NUMIBA-666941 format. One line per field, with one value per residue (C-alpha): residue in one letter; x, y, z. Coordinates in Angstrom, 3 decimals. Example, Ala and Ser with C-alpha at 12.3 -4.5 7.8 and 13.67 -1.06 7.14 Angstrom:
2
residu	A | S
u	12.300 | 13.670
v	-4.500 | -1.060
w	7.800 | 7.140
END
This chain:
406
residu	X | X | X | X | X | X | X | X | X | X | X | X | X | X | X | X | X | X | X | X | X | X | X | X | X | X | X | X | X | X | X | X | X | X | X | X | X | X | X | X | X | X | X | X | X | X | X | X | X | X | X | X | X | X | X | X | X | X | X | X | X | X | X | X | X | X | X | X | X | X | X | X | X | X | X | X | X | X | X | X | X | X | X | X | X | X | X | X | X | X | X | X | X | X | X | X | X | X | X | X | X | X | X | X | X | X | X | X | X | X | X | X | X | X | X | X | X | X | X | X | X | X | X | X | X | X | X | X | X | X | X | X | X | X | X | X | X | X | X | X | X | X | X | X | X | X | X | X | X | X | X | X | X | X | X | X | X | X | X | X | X | X | X | X | X | X | X | X | X | X | X | X | X | X | X | X | X | X | X | X | X | X | X | X | X | X | X | X | X | X | X | X | X | X | X | X | X | X | X | X | X | X | X | X | X | X | X | X | X | X | X | X | X | X | X | X | X | X | X | X | X | X | X | X | X | X | X | X | X | X | X | X | X | X | X | X | X | X | X | X | X | X | X | X | X | X | X | X | X | X | X | X | X | X | X | X | X | X | X | X | X | X | X | X | X | X | X | X | X | X | X | X | X | X | X | X | X | X | X | X | X | X | X | X | X | X | X | X | X | X | X | X | X | X | X | X | X | X | X | X | X | X | X | X | X | X | X | X | X | X | X | X | X | X | X | X | X | X | X | X | X | X | X | X | X | X | X | X | X | X | X | X | X | X | X | X | X | X | X | X | X | X | X | X | X | X | X | X | X | X | X | X | X | X | X | X | X | X | X | X | X | X | X | X | X | X | X | X | X | X | X | X | X | X | X | X | X | X | X | X | X | X | X | X | X | X | X | X | X | X | X | X | X | X | X | X | X | X | X | X | X | X | X | X | X | X
u	0.152 | 1.423 | -1.245 | -3.686 | -7.217 | -7.334 | -10.990 | -12.317 | -8.491 | -5.017 | -1.894 | 1.269 | 3.000 | 7.293 | 8.905 | 11.474 | 8.575 | 6.402 | 9.964 | 9.869 | 6.052 | 3.854 | 0.505 | -2.216 | -4.831 | -8.532 | -7.980 | -9.334 | -13.037 | -15.017 | -15.031 | -17.580 | -21.219 | -21.948 | -25.514 | -26.159 | -29.791 | -30.393 | -28.008 | -29.741 | -33.293 | -32.040 | -31.365 | -34.907 | -35.872 | -34.058 | -33.927 | -32.503 | -34.887 | -37.808 | -40.378 | -39.002 | -40.095 | -42.968 | -44.490 | -43.165 | -45.022 | -48.887 | -51.340 | -52.274 | -49.183 | -47.843 | -43.623 | -40.838 | -37.710 | -34.214 | -31.724 | -28.109 | -26.905 | -24.449 | -21.209 | -22.110 | -20.624 | -24.075 | -25.869 | -28.730 | -29.518 | -28.624 | -30.298 | -33.600 | -35.347 | -35.007 | -36.960 | -39.689 | -40.028 | -40.772 | -43.225 | -45.079 | -45.351 | -46.850 | -49.318 | -47.824 | -48.686 | -46.587 | -48.283 | -47.522 | -44.111 | -41.657 | -38.250 | -36.208 | -32.894 | -31.030 | -28.842 | -28.302 | -26.211 | -25.028 | -25.754 | -29.169 | -28.435 | -29.701 | -31.762 | -29.184 | -27.150 | -30.675 | -31.576 | -27.375 | -27.529 | -30.756 | -31.441 | -33.019 | -35.948 | -36.352 | -35.927 | -38.419 | -41.337 | -41.574 | -41.785 | -38.520 | -38.161 | -35.120 | -36.401 | -36.829 | -39.854 | -39.435 | -41.539 | -40.903 | -42.056 | -40.280 | -36.787 | -34.042 | -32.720 | -29.772 | -31.539 | -32.306 | -34.860 | -36.583 | -36.915 | -37.592 | -38.159 | -42.416 | -42.733 | -40.413 | -43.012 | -46.243 | -45.269 | -46.597 | -43.580 | -39.848 | -37.125 | -33.845 | -30.759 | -27.176 | -23.494 | -22.243 | -18.505 | -16.644 | -17.966 | -15.305 | -17.379 | -20.827 | -18.724 | -20.261 | -22.222 | -25.345 | -29.018 | -30.812 | -27.995 | -30.948 | -32.919 | -30.343 | -28.310 | -29.599 | -33.069 | -33.066 | -32.638 | -29.105 | -30.116 | -31.100 | -27.987 | -25.655 | -26.954 | -26.572 | -22.909 | -21.704 | -21.597 | -18.185 | -16.463 | -17.416 | -14.604 | -16.855 | -17.772 | -15.383 | -14.811 | -15.796 | -17.969 | -21.013 | -23.281 | -22.085 | -21.306 | -23.537 | -23.761 | -25.224 | -27.196 | -29.065 | -29.510 | -31.172 | -33.478 | -35.687 | -36.493 | -39.694 | -41.268 | -40.967 | -42.385 | -42.796 | -39.112 | -36.638 | -33.094 | -30.883 | -27.505 | -24.702 | -20.805 | -18.687 | -15.161 | -12.469 | -14.076 | -17.450 | -18.841 | -20.967 | -19.672 | -22.577 | -25.964 | -27.860 | -31.493 | -33.764 | -34.440 | -32.409 | -30.531 | -29.841 | -28.991 | -26.800 | -24.825 | -24.918 | -23.009 | -20.557 | -19.451 | -18.871 | -17.018 | -14.843 | -14.002 | -13.060 | -11.575 | -10.020 | -6.365 | -4.163 | -0.708 | 2.602 | 3.679 | 3.377 | 5.117 | 7.015 | 4.778 | 1.201 | 0.131 | -3.580 | -6.011 | -9.570 | -10.722 | -11.510 | -14.468 | -17.159 | -14.896 | -12.777 | -14.886 | -14.395 | -12.252 | -15.725 | -15.714 | -11.999 | -11.737 | -12.626 | -9.392 | -7.178 | -8.558 | -8.027 | -4.723 | -4.102 | -4.491 | -1.589 | 1.262 | 3.876 | 3.625 | 5.355 | 4.986 | 3.391 | 0.575 | 0.086 | -3.438 | -4.049 | -7.957 | -9.054 | -11.175 | -13.210 | -15.724 | -13.110 | -13.930 | -17.905 | -19.038 | -19.177 | -19.022 | -16.097 | -14.636 | -14.794 | -13.816 | -10.594 | -9.904 | -10.175 | -8.684 | -5.368 | -4.021 | -5.084 | -5.318 | -7.570 | -10.542 | -10.147 | -11.048 | -14.119 | -15.546 | -15.595 | -17.131 | -19.624 | -20.060 | -21.311 | -21.939 | -19.544 | -16.880 | -16.813 | -14.563 | -12.614 | -11.710 | -10.917 | -8.824 | -7.025 | -6.773 | -4.573 | -2.742 | -1.692 | -0.628 | 0.984 | 1.526 | -0.286 | 0.298 | -1.833 | -1.864 | -5.492 | -6.499 | -7.413 | -5.250 | -1.460 | -1.930 | -5.800 | -4.163 | -1.091 | -4.020 | -5.519 | -2.390 | -1.707 | 1.393 | 0.291 | 2.640 | 2.141 | 3.431 | 3.876 | 7.507 | 7.518 | 6.368 | 7.987 | 11.759 | 14.368 | 14.534 | 11.843 | 8.710 | 6.047 | 2.429 | -0.134 | -3.193 | -5.332 | -8.925 | -8.756 | -12.687 | -13.152 | -10.087 | -9.421 | -5.806 | -5.388 | -2.185 | -2.294
v	-0.157 | 3.453 | 5.963 | 8.020 | 8.708 | 12.312 | 13.556 | 11.621 | 11.190 | 9.725 | 11.217 | 9.038 | 8.211 | 8.382 | 5.343 | 6.389 | 7.216 | 4.306 | 1.837 | 3.347 | 3.750 | 1.420 | 1.580 | 1.409 | -1.032 | -1.662 | -5.444 | -8.039 | -7.526 | -10.170 | -9.150 | -6.965 | -8.974 | -10.231 | -8.908 | -5.910 | -5.925 | -9.481 | -8.596 | -5.577 | -7.575 | -10.641 | -7.669 | -6.098 | -9.841 | -10.971 | -7.843 | -7.147 | -6.942 | -5.913 | -7.654 | -7.617 | -4.222 | -5.745 | -6.626 | -3.612 | -0.989 | -1.171 | -0.504 | 3.333 | 4.406 | 7.434 | 6.472 | 9.115 | 7.626 | 9.277 | 9.028 | 10.624 | 14.238 | 13.984 | 14.637 | 11.203 | 7.588 | 6.293 | 4.226 | 5.157 | 4.233 | 0.876 | 1.126 | 2.180 | -0.398 | -3.344 | -1.162 | -0.464 | -3.396 | -4.459 | -1.703 | -2.578 | -6.034 | -4.808 | -3.047 | 0.652 | 2.945 | 4.567 | 8.083 | 7.193 | 7.368 | 10.954 | 10.592 | 12.979 | 14.113 | 14.582 | 17.428 | 18.587 | 21.891 | 20.994 | 22.801 | 22.131 | 19.804 | 20.394 | 18.161 | 16.544 | 15.839 | 14.459 | 12.133 | 10.439 | 10.467 | 7.641 | 7.259 | 8.805 | 6.395 | 6.474 | 10.604 | 11.238 | 8.398 | 9.360 | 12.872 | 13.884 | 16.962 | 19.026 | 20.151 | 23.306 | 23.026 | 21.650 | 20.804 | 21.338 | 17.827 | 18.853 | 18.552 | 16.182 | 15.072 | 16.970 | 20.248 | 19.616 | 20.675 | 17.923 | 20.126 | 17.457 | 18.532 | 18.317 | 15.408 | 12.982 | 14.262 | 13.866 | 9.836 | 7.156 | 5.195 | 6.207 | 4.646 | 5.655 | 4.795 | 5.571 | 4.046 | 3.275 | 4.171 | 6.733 | 9.613 | 11.607 | 12.491 | 10.899 | 7.382 | 6.072 | 7.415 | 6.061 | 4.677 | 7.820 | 10.597 | 9.901 | 12.016 | 14.437 | 15.782 | 14.873 | 16.256 | 18.531 | 22.551 | 24.776 | 25.049 | 21.695 | 20.071 | 22.507 | 22.015 | 18.253 | 18.695 | 21.090 | 17.543 | 17.213 | 19.090 | 16.139 | 13.592 | 10.479 | 11.635 | 9.730 | 8.348 | 4.685 | 4.690 | 3.878 | 3.218 | 5.857 | 8.478 | 11.741 | 12.607 | 9.356 | 9.374 | 12.477 | 11.556 | 8.366 | 10.193 | 10.928 | 7.518 | 8.166 | 10.485 | 8.605 | 4.504 | 3.236 | 3.835 | 1.181 | 0.999 | -0.110 | 0.746 | -0.099 | -0.949 | -0.003 | -0.599 | 1.586 | 1.308 | 2.478 | -1.220 | -3.098 | -5.261 | -6.091 | -4.802 | -4.370 | -3.644 | -3.260 | -1.923 | 1.234 | 0.813 | -2.907 | -3.034 | -0.461 | -1.624 | -4.866 | -2.769 | -1.207 | -4.223 | -5.356 | -1.773 | -2.414 | -5.599 | -4.697 | -1.142 | -0.167 | -0.778 | -1.216 | -0.189 | -0.078 | 3.144 | 6.586 | 7.686 | 10.937 | 11.783 | 10.468 | 10.504 | 10.326 | 10.901 | 10.940 | 8.661 | 10.314 | 12.386 | 12.634 | 12.703 | 15.424 | 17.152 | 20.002 | 20.288 | 20.301 | 16.413 | 15.915 | 16.744 | 13.222 | 12.038 | 14.513 | 13.845 | 9.728 | 10.121 | 12.402 | 9.395 | 8.075 | 10.728 | 12.038 | 14.632 | 17.841 | 15.716 | 16.105 | 15.174 | 15.602 | 15.242 | 14.931 | 15.907 | 17.562 | 20.342 | 21.267 | 23.153 | 24.824 | 25.001 | 23.416 | 25.181 | 29.656 | 29.550 | 26.842 | 28.864 | 32.203 | 30.585 | 29.183 | 32.311 | 34.583 | 32.994 | 34.663 | 31.291 | 28.125 | 28.085 | 31.434 | 28.750 | 26.324 | 29.466 | 30.206 | 27.353 | 26.751 | 30.223 | 29.938 | 26.280 | 27.229 | 24.805 | 25.262 | 26.082 | 23.040 | 21.741 | 24.682 | 24.123 | 20.176 | 20.867 | 23.719 | 20.654 | 18.833 | 22.035 | 22.098 | 18.374 | 18.071 | 20.360 | 20.100 | 19.794 | 20.118 | 18.884 | 20.434 | 22.724 | 25.357 | 28.834 | 28.535 | 31.633 | 30.916 | 27.587 | 29.720 | 31.604 | 28.675 | 27.770 | 24.915 | 24.319 | 24.072 | 21.550 | 20.514 | 17.710 | 14.888 | 14.852 | 18.347 | 17.503 | 14.257 | 14.246 | 11.549 | 10.657 | 9.064 | 6.628 | 7.185 | 5.620 | 6.177 | 5.637 | 5.806 | 5.722 | 8.206 | 8.892 | 4.948 | 3.912 | 4.382 | 3.769 | 3.112 | 2.650 | -1.069
w	-0.148 | -1.070 | -1.591 | 0.666 | -0.219 | -1.388 | -2.796 | -5.555 | -6.508 | -4.178 | -3.050 | -3.576 | -0.207 | -1.002 | -1.210 | 1.658 | 4.174 | 3.258 | 4.245 | 7.298 | 8.525 | 10.316 | 8.773 | 11.108 | 8.952 | 10.134 | 11.883 | 9.103 | 8.631 | 6.296 | 3.477 | 1.863 | 1.699 | -1.955 | -2.268 | -0.053 | -0.512 | 0.609 | 3.535 | 4.736 | 3.991 | 6.306 | 9.177 | 8.849 | 8.947 | 11.818 | 14.026 | 17.650 | 20.051 | 17.417 | 15.099 | 11.607 | 10.157 | 7.810 | 11.323 | 13.152 | 10.387 | 9.867 | 7.283 | 7.179 | 9.312 | 8.065 | 7.692 | 8.235 | 7.132 | 8.177 | 5.614 | 6.265 | 3.883 | 1.446 | 3.934 | 5.316 | 3.564 | 4.498 | 1.144 | 1.214 | -2.109 | -0.897 | 2.440 | 0.790 | -1.438 | 1.062 | 3.386 | 1.268 | -0.156 | 3.624 | 4.027 | 0.971 | 1.872 | 5.588 | 3.919 | 3.759 | 0.663 | -0.771 | -0.227 | 3.628 | 3.158 | 3.639 | 3.477 | 5.768 | 5.476 | 8.191 | 7.753 | 11.370 | 10.731 | 7.812 | 4.409 | 2.368 | -0.618 | -3.673 | -6.170 | -8.062 | -4.577 | -2.768 | -6.109 | -5.580 | -2.160 | -2.161 | -5.641 | -8.972 | -8.933 | -5.251 | -5.046 | -8.210 | -6.900 | -3.165 | -1.309 | 0.380 | 2.795 | 4.304 | 7.500 | 8.300 | 10.829 | 14.189 | 17.092 | 21.021 | 22.418 | 25.753 | 27.407 | 28.585 | 31.682 | 31.088 | 29.874 | 26.021 | 24.223 | 22.248 | 19.048 | 16.141 | 13.146 | 12.418 | 9.763 | 12.313 | 15.237 | 13.423 | 11.897 | 13.719 | 12.938 | 12.163 | 10.413 | 11.779 | 8.734 | 8.330 | 9.482 | 12.004 | 13.317 | 15.985 | 17.119 | 18.488 | 21.607 | 21.329 | 21.419 | 18.001 | 15.411 | 14.203 | 16.044 | 17.745 | 16.279 | 13.576 | 15.266 | 17.595 | 15.867 | 12.506 | 12.684 | 15.725 | 16.074 | 16.715 | 20.680 | 20.832 | 19.547 | 20.723 | 24.595 | 23.918 | 22.314 | 25.113 | 27.225 | 25.394 | 27.616 | 30.129 | 30.341 | 30.148 | 26.538 | 24.951 | 21.248 | 21.395 | 24.448 | 24.391 | 27.994 | 30.170 | 27.967 | 28.708 | 25.103 | 24.205 | 26.879 | 25.935 | 22.727 | 23.446 | 25.732 | 22.388 | 22.565 | 25.111 | 22.212 | 19.629 | 20.657 | 17.731 | 15.765 | 14.038 | 13.153 | 10.230 | 10.566 | 8.267 | 8.798 | 5.565 | 5.001 | 3.592 | -0.025 | 1.458 | 1.135 | 3.320 | 5.325 | 8.149 | 8.602 | 12.228 | 12.768 | 15.377 | 18.590 | 18.176 | 21.397 | 21.406 | 17.652 | 18.289 | 20.842 | 18.942 | 15.496 | 18.256 | 19.319 | 15.852 | 15.104 | 17.827 | 16.367 | 12.943 | 14.101 | 17.218 | 16.383 | 19.754 | 19.172 | 21.666 | 21.980 | 20.392 | 17.136 | 16.548 | 13.175 | 12.119 | 8.823 | 8.802 | 5.850 | 6.119 | 3.558 | 0.920 | -0.188 | 1.233 | 4.611 | 3.697 | 1.569 | 4.309 | 7.132 | 9.857 | 8.278 | 8.758 | 11.851 | 13.220 | 11.571 | 13.262 | 16.520 | 15.860 | 14.862 | 18.257 | 20.660 | 18.763 | 18.347 | 21.028 | 22.567 | 20.881 | 17.705 | 14.380 | 12.802 | 8.559 | 8.105 | 3.914 | 2.505 | -0.254 | 1.895 | -1.725 | 0.513 | 2.833 | 6.557 | 6.175 | 9.291 | 9.241 | 12.893 | 12.909 | 10.683 | 12.436 | 15.528 | 13.924 | 11.656 | 14.580 | 17.290 | 18.563 | 19.249 | 20.002 | 24.135 | 23.742 | 21.700 | 24.400 | 26.840 | 24.959 | 24.537 | 28.803 | 28.908 | 26.196 | 24.161 | 20.974 | 18.431 | 15.474 | 17.892 | 19.585 | 16.724 | 16.562 | 20.735 | 19.390 | 16.977 | 19.513 | 21.683 | 19.390 | 18.615 | 22.715 | 22.020 | 18.632 | 15.399 | 12.467 | 8.462 | 6.398 | 2.849 | 0.784 | -1.707 | 1.263 | 0.342 | 2.186 | 3.909 | 5.173 | 6.863 | 8.352 | 10.339 | 11.416 | 13.241 | 10.436 | 8.969 | 4.964 | 2.707 | -1.156 | -0.478 | 2.169 | 2.297 | 3.484 | 6.933 | 7.812 | 9.207 | 8.017 | 12.049 | 14.330 | 14.055 | 11.389 | 11.482 | 8.836 | 9.430 | 5.606 | 6.594 | 9.619 | 10.244 | 10.223 | 12.386 | 15.948 | 17.254 | 21.155 | 22.974 | 24.933
END
């Protein structure tokens, strides 16, 4: 292996670096499933702690299916056909089904992007919505207002979809995250995400993680909910599907994810070269930050992280950009987030935390002066950032792989 994904293309690792480096690759997962449709159907028909989907849905139900937006690798175009097949078998009619895009605080998608995400035939045939009307249902025990998209609130039956991967403070993606933050307001997401400052809000931890626990309290407002999540390999092909109860099935998937992508290492390295994994994970810095955070777990204090990501859409979030560009220094960002938690600023603070530990070099499309302004060191070739001496790790799928010190 000698290349890293970069947008829709790749960057070659120089031979001398490749010879010295240790590649932190996922454990040997099973090969991608040969028939994704059949894998998904089997999950829907043999769910975890739930009736099969065709028995969970009832004729006459108003059904909301939540799908990921374009910034996520979830293959919604593969997930929806078997779901719709099982709903038809349950006697549900197409005109009672609406597909809701989980935008969180991301930008709205174009019609072309929506069609690509869910498949042009499904997009043409079914009602779709990008939420802009929300209903306050109540508050969690953590004080989070459950302000949820009206189309989801008014549904009789809700289906959550997505891919399951590590999340740097919610523990894992997937499950009820389709609702919170997927189809929630900025205020709701902000209150939930401020708990990232709690040390218990850790990557690879679900139970006991306050961010995840807060998310899952929305369960009480959606008693009829069914989940379908998939685990993906580095090529975004389906390794496994888990379905059923949105908490029980989610934990089942998390066990599989740990088995495949939690990588123990003996010691930290002087230099860690990391790629987010190409498009869409490196579409902007807001998304690629996850790879940076994962790499920070195995770099020596005072070492360097080389982030490889195209970042074709720049920062990807206005407040995130404003905080980074206008900060006098990284410590000020950490102080600012402690004084007032603001969504978007939270990722700027997460980057500042890494900057307090290691230098960050960036190979991207971003303007070099702008890169320097956010305390990164711009490079045009990987070798510019890598000294001849010292140990090197290369993490080719940084958003997906969690290296941990033994």
